[in-house]
Residue, then its C-alpha position, 0 to 999 in steps of 0.5 A: m523466539m516465538n515470542l519475538k516473532f509474535r511481537l514482530a507479527l503484531m507490529n506488522f498487524l498494526e502497521f497495515a491496519v493503519w493503512g487499510a482503514y482508508l486506502t481502498c475506501m477513501g475514494n468513496y468518501l472523496g466523492v461525497a466530500g466534493l473531491g471526487d475529481k481529485i481521487s488520483w491526486f490523493y493517491a499520487i500524493q502517497g507516491i510523491v512523498s515516497i520519492f523522498m521521505p522513505t529514503l530520508m527516513g532510511i538515512v536517519a534509521d541507518k545513521y542516527i535513530q534506531p529504526q523501531r524508534l523512528l517507526g514509532l515517531c513517524h506514526l505519532a506524526a502521521g496519526a496527529f495529521m490524520m486526526a486533523c483530517w477527521t476534525i475537518g470532516i466533522e465540521a462538514g458533517f455526514g454526507n456534506e462537502i468539505h469547505d476547507k478542501s485545501v487545508f484537508i489536502a494539506f493535513y492528508t499530505l503531511s499524514v501520508a508523508f510520515f506514514m509512507p516511510t514506515i513501510a520500509l522502516a517496518n521491514t528494516t526493523a523486522f529484518t534486523i531483529l530476525k538477523n540479530n537473533g539468528m533467524d532466516t529472513v526468507r523463511d521467517f519473515p513472510p509468516i510475520r508479514v502475513l499478519g500485516t495483511v490480516g490487519f489490513i483486512v480487519t480494518m477494511w471489514f470494519v470500515n465497510c460495516a461500521v456505522w455511526e448515526n444519531g450518536a449510536f454505533s452499529f454494524t451492517l452490510a445493508e446500504n447506509a450513507h453513514k457507513f465508515q467507508y463513505t465518511y470521515m470516520q475512516f480517518f479517525v480509525s487510522a489515526l487511533l491505530s497510529f497512536v497505538l503503534c507508536l506506543y508499541c514501537l517505543f516500549c514493546l520492541p527490542g532495540c536495533q543497534l545502528e551499524k558502525k563501520e570501523g576504520a576510516s571516517p565516512s565520506l560525505a555520501e556515506s554520512l548522508g546515506l546516499n551510498a545506497f544509490s551506488l546499487f545503480k552501478r550494478r546492472q542487475m540492481a539498476l534494472f531491478f529498480i527501473f522495473s520496480a518503478l514501472l510495475g509500481m505504476c500499477l500499485q495504486v490504480t485499483n486502490g484508488f479506483a476499484g471502490p468507485f468503479i464497483t460502487s458506480f453500479k449502484g447507479t444502474a437499476e440492474f445492479s443497484d441492489t447487488f451485494a457487491a455494489n453496496n459493499a465494495t470495500l468488503l468485496t475488494s478485501i478478498s484481494q487482501i485475503s489472497e495476499a495473506l495466502c500468497i505471502l506464505m508461498i513466497p519462500f518456496f517460489l523465491k528459493r526455487y525459481g529466483i527473483k526473475v520468475v517471481m517478478l514475472m508472475s507478479m507482472f502477468a498477474w496484474v494483467f489478469r487483475f485489470g482484465f477481470f475487472g474490465i469484463g466483470n459486473p456485480a451480478m452473477p456470473g459477472v461477480l465471479l470475475f471480480i472475485l478472480s481479479c481479487i484472488v490474482y491480486g495476491v500474486a500481483f502485489d506480494f510476489f513483487n513487494v514482499s519478494g522485492g524487499i527480501f531481494v534488496d535486503q540480501e543484495c546490499e551491505p548491512s550499513i545501507k540496508a534501511s537506505a536501500q529499503g527506502l530506495f526501493m520504496m522510492m522507486t515503487n511507491g514513489v516514482g512508479a506509483t505517482v506517475g501511474t496514479l496520475a496517468a490512471g486518473e487522466i484515463v479514468n477522467h477521460f472515459c468517466t464522469w461523476q453523476d449523482g455521486f457515482l463515477v460512471g462511464d466506459w470503465q471497460s476501456c480503462w481497465f483494458i488500457f491498464a492491462a495492456f500496460a502491465l503486459v508490455v512491462g512483463v514482456a520487456f522484463a522477461l527479455v532484459f532482466k538477467p539476474e546474477g547466478k548465486 
């Protein structure tokens, strides 16, 4: 059993290491590559493909291909297209604008189109294998999932400190234009890890047999996996998915703009030499450290207080996440507010995403579990994240502009607007969501 848990933990480590290589630092590179005004679109693309790709891949995993195999094949495709982004960056060179911007965006879109379904597929794979071996998903999944966060942190630290210059590789915390967090090398790291995870899924994970219904032939809706949408017929699940979309609007805001925001202080003489301004990716990795710790608290909070209280804690944590960014700065004591923002992120993200995945798994039939996880992904990282990221981009572009490689302006108003939205969603959820007693 311990060997099985370790194998699932390693799967999660690699799954999120792939994402951590570029998710929080991509904004810094886009500014250098002449795509700074398109940051919101790059993160919205992840949401747009999540509207349909996780659901489609969930249908395939429920009906045709075992989820662990499909997980590996998706990473093979995601890694190939991410490697193509890296080659376009090589052609432009360090610190230069990308010439084939449309081609770069196309390859990036295809890469994330195959990556985003893997989050739900990884959950389905873990849940299925745990249950097939008589284990409790509420108790045993969070310690496995926490290794995913560790993987995310490891690659964040790597791209923050790794430097490739004049044919030599090194690590540094000092300011350096050729750090991976400012270059296309972050895409190479992501692609390489995707290829490793592909091989691992295909050859190192146990099988997850597909659920077969006995009796009558399945309907067209069942054959297509669309019966997962029947969950909307239940008031509790409909409200859960609606508020998942609303809260999902917060998910990519700090991933897309926290890096450029903190790095923008390098353009101010008072803060230009501060550690935080020169190591934004390393600083924001505190968020993932907090996430790792918060995952381990989920079984206690979920069993003791239920999904409503856990979701409310997440929503109000987003208020503090944005608010602390609005009043902090990279110097002492303002940097302490940045650190507090990163600490509450663990509650904001995990108490929603991880608990939500467990809740969905418990509330649906075995034959639609993968489809239901894809539906959850569609509402959060699809509909919610797309609308939220594009709206956030409009707000940031209204209050801030790119000057000498830095996105500067009235950041405080931006963060306070985001905090006010999270507060409204939290209050509304508290008033209308009434989970069924069990």
